[in-house]
C-alpha positions in Angstrom: -66.9 10.4 77.0 -70.0 12.2 75.7 -70.2 16.0 75.9 -66.5 16.4 76.8 -62.9 15.3 76.2 -61.9 11.8 77.0 -59.7 11.2 80.2 -57.0 8.8 79.2 -55.1 6.6 81.8 -51.8 8.3 81.1 -53.4 11.7 81.9 -54.6 10.3 85.2 -51.1 9.1 86.0 -49.7 12.6 85.1 -52.2 14.2 87.5 -51.2 11.8 90.3 -47.5 12.5 89.7 -48.1 16.3 89.8 -50.2 15.9 93.0 -47.4 13.9 94.6 -44.8 16.6 93.7 -47.0 19.3 95.2 -47.4 17.4 98.4 -43.6 16.8 98.7 -42.9 20.5 98.1 -45.4 21.4 100.7 -43.9 19.0 103.2 -40.4 20.2 102.5 -41.4 23.7 103.6 -42.2 22.4 107.1 -39.7 21.7 109.8 -37.7 18.4 109.4 -36.7 16.3 112.3 -33.5 14.2 112.1 -33.1 11.5 114.7 -29.7 11.6 116.4 -27.7 8.4 116.2 -26.8 6.9 119.6 -23.6 5.3 118.2 -20.5 7.5 117.9 -20.2 6.6 114.2 -23.6 6.1 112.6 -23.9 3.3 109.9 -24.3 5.9 107.3 -20.7 7.1 107.9 -19.1 3.6 107.5 -15.9 4.0 105.5 -16.8 4.0 101.9 -19.7 1.6 102.3 -22.7 3.8 102.8 -23.1 7.5 102.2 -23.9 10.0 104.8 -27.4 11.4 104.7 -27.6 14.6 102.6 -28.3 17.2 105.3 -28.3 20.1 102.9 -31.6 22.0 103.1 -32.8 20.1 106.2 -33.8 22.0 109.3 -33.6 20.1 112.5 -36.1 20.6 115.2 -34.4 20.9 118.6 -30.9 20.4 117.2 -28.0 22.0 115.4 -27.4 20.3 112.1 -23.9 21.8 111.7 -22.8 20.6 115.1 -24.0 17.1 114.3 -22.1 17.0 111.1 -19.0 18.4 112.8 -19.3 15.7 115.5 -19.5 13.0 112.8 -16.5 14.4 111.0 -14.5 14.5 114.2 -15.3 10.8 114.9 -14.3 9.9 111.4 -11.0 11.9 111.6 -10.1 10.1 114.8 -11.0 6.6 113.6 -7.3 5.9 113.2 -4.2 7.6 114.5 -3.2 8.4 111.0 -6.1 9.1 108.6 -5.8 10.1 104.9 -8.8 11.6 103.1 -8.1 11.0 99.5 -9.7 10.4 96.1 -9.9 6.7 95.6 -8.1 4.0 97.6 -4.4 3.3 98.2 -4.6 0.5 95.7 -6.6 2.5 93.2 -6.0 6.3 93.7 -8.2 8.4 91.5 -5.9 11.5 91.2 -2.2 12.1 90.9 -2.0 14.0 94.2 -3.6 11.2 96.1 -1.3 8.7 94.4 1.8 10.6 95.4 0.6 10.9 99.0 0.0 7.2 99.3 3.4 6.5 97.8 5.1 9.0 100.2 3.5 7.4 103.3 4.3 3.9 102.1 7.8 4.8 101.3 8.4 6.0 104.8 6.5 3.0 106.3 3.8 5.1 107.9 0.7 3.1 108.7 -2.5 4.8 107.9 -6.2 4.3 107.3 -8.1 6.1 104.5 -11.4 7.5 103.4 -12.5 7.8 99.8 -14.1 11.2 99.5 -15.5 10.4 96.1 -17.8 7.9 97.8 -19.4 10.6 100.0 -20.2 14.1 98.7 -21.2 15.4 102.2 -17.8 14.4 103.7 -16.1 15.8 100.6 -17.6 19.3 101.0 -18.1 19.6 104.7 -14.5 18.4 105.6 -13.1 21.3 103.6 -15.1 23.7 105.8 -14.3 21.9 109.0 -10.6 21.7 108.4 -10.4 25.1 106.7 -8.4 23.3 103.9 -9.8 23.5 100.4 -8.1 20.6 98.6 -7.4 16.9 98.9 -5.7 14.8 99.9 -5.7 15.8 103.6 -3.6 14.0 106.2 -4.6 13.9 109.9 -2.5 12.6 112.8 -4.1 12.0 116.2 -7.1 14.0 115.0 -5.1 17.1 113.9 -4.6 18.2 110.3 -1.0 17.9 109.2 -1.8 19.3 105.7 -1.8 18.2 102.1 0.7 16.8 99.7 3.0 19.9 99.5 3.3 20.2 103.3 4.1 16.5 103.6 6.8 16.8 100.9 8.3 19.7 102.9 8.2 17.6 106.1 10.0 14.8 104.2 12.7 17.3 103.0 13.2 18.6 106.6 13.2 15.1 108.1 10.2 15.8 110.2 7.5 13.6 108.6 8.2 10.6 110.9 8.1 12.9 113.9 4.7 14.3 112.9 3.4 10.8 112.2 4.8 9.2 115.3 1.7 8.1 117.2 1.1 6.4 120.5 4.8 6.3 121.3 4.2 4.6 124.7 2.2 1.8 123.1 3.7 -1.6 122.7 4.5 -2.4 119.1 2.6 -5.3 117.6 5.2 -7.6 116.0 5.2 -11.2 114.7 7.2 -12.1 117.8 4.5 -10.7 120.1 1.8 -12.5 118.3 3.6 -15.8 118.2 4.4 -15.7 122.0 0.8 -14.7 123.0 -0.9 -17.4 120.8 1.6 -20.1 121.9 1.0 -19.4 125.6 -2.8 -19.1 125.3 -3.4 -22.2 123.2 -0.5 -24.4 124.2 0.4 -24.4 120.5 3.0 -26.6 119.1 3.6 -24.2 116.2 2.7 -20.6 115.6 4.1 -18.8 112.5 3.1 -15.2 112.0 3.9 -13.2 108.8 3.7 -9.5 108.7 1.9 -8.4 105.5 1.5 -4.7 106.4 1.7 -2.5 103.3 1.3 1.0 104.8 -2.5 0.7 105.0 -2.7 -0.7 108.5 -1.3 -3.7 110.3 -1.9 -7.0 108.4 -0.8 -10.4 109.6 -1.2 -14.0 108.4 -0.9 -16.6 111.2 -0.6 -20.4 111.1 -1.5 -22.0 114.4 -1.1 -25.6 115.2 -2.6 -26.7 118.6 -3.9 -29.9 120.2 -6.6 -27.7 121.7 -8.2 -27.5 118.3 -9.2 -31.3 118.4 -12.9 -31.6 118.0 -13.3 -27.8 117.8 -15.3 -26.3 114.9 -13.3 -24.0 112.6 -15.1 -20.8 113.8 -14.3 -21.7 117.4 -10.6 -22.1 116.6 -10.6 -18.6 115.1 -12.4 -17.2 118.1 -9.8 -18.8 120.4 -6.9 -17.1 118.4 -8.8 -13.7 118.5 -9.3 -14.2 122.3 -5.5 -14.8 122.7 -4.9 -11.5 120.8 -7.7 -9.6 122.4 -5.5 -6.6 123.3 -3.9 -6.4 119.8 -6.9 -7.1 117.5 -8.4 -3.5 117.7 -5.2 -2.2 116.1 -4.9 -4.9 113.5 -6.4 -4.0 110.1 -6.6 -7.5 108.7 -5.9 -10.9 110.1 -5.7 -14.2 108.1 -5.8 -17.4 110.2 -5.1 -21.0 109.5 -5.9 -23.1 112.5 -4.9 -26.8 112.4 -4.6 -29.8 114.7 -1.2 -31.5 114.9 -2.6 -34.3 112.8 -3.9 -31.9 110.1 -0.6 -30.1 110.0 1.3 -33.3 109.6 -1.0 -34.5 106.8 -0.7 -31.1 105.0 3.1 -31.3 105.3 3.5 -34.7 103.7 
C-alpha cells in the first residue's frame, strides 16, 4: 500500500477477534436473564449426561440464582430414596473413599442411585455449600444427608445403617414373584420367568415372557404390553431386560 504500512489479512483477523472480545466483555457487564425451566429437573441436570449451566458470575433479572440452584439440587437429592454423590460410578469409582462407600452399601444390600460429581463442577461445588458438608462421598436418604464414609462406618458398627437406609417401609416390595404373577395375569402368559439381577445400584430384572397374545404383535408392542402390566412397579425398577416370545417361538428356541 503506497504511503503507509501494508494491512495483511491476519492483522484484519486479529482486529476482528479483539473487537469481538470487547463486545463480549461489554455485554457481560450488563444484566443477564436466565430462563427458568418448567420441568422439575432440567435436561442440563440429567445424571452424568449433560452438565448444569455454569451460573457463576451470572446475574438473573427478576430471579434469585442461588434459590434456583438450591431447588435443582433438592430435586436431584430426592431423585431416589437413597442417593450417593460420589467420584465416579459404582462400577468405576474414582477415589478410595467412594469405592469403600459403594462396597459398604452393596455389602449390606442397600439399593441406591448415584451421581458422579466429577461430571458436573457446579453440583460438586454447590452441593458442599447446600449440605454444609465439605467432602465426598455424601449419602442421602429420603432427601436428608446421612453423612460421609466415616459416619456410615460408625452406623455399621452400631448396627444402625439399615435403620437409616430403610425407605418407604409401607411400600410393597418388588420381587420376582410379584412380577411373575402380574405379567401372567395381565397377558395370560403360559410362562413368565423373572430373574433378580439387582446389584445394589437399583432394582434390575430380566424377564422371559411366553404368551399367545404376542401372536402377530410387533416386538415393540410386546414390550409395551409387559411394561403396561408392570405400570405400578416400573418407576422403581432401574433396569428391565425383556424377552417376549410366542409359544411357538419358545418351543423352537428350546429344541
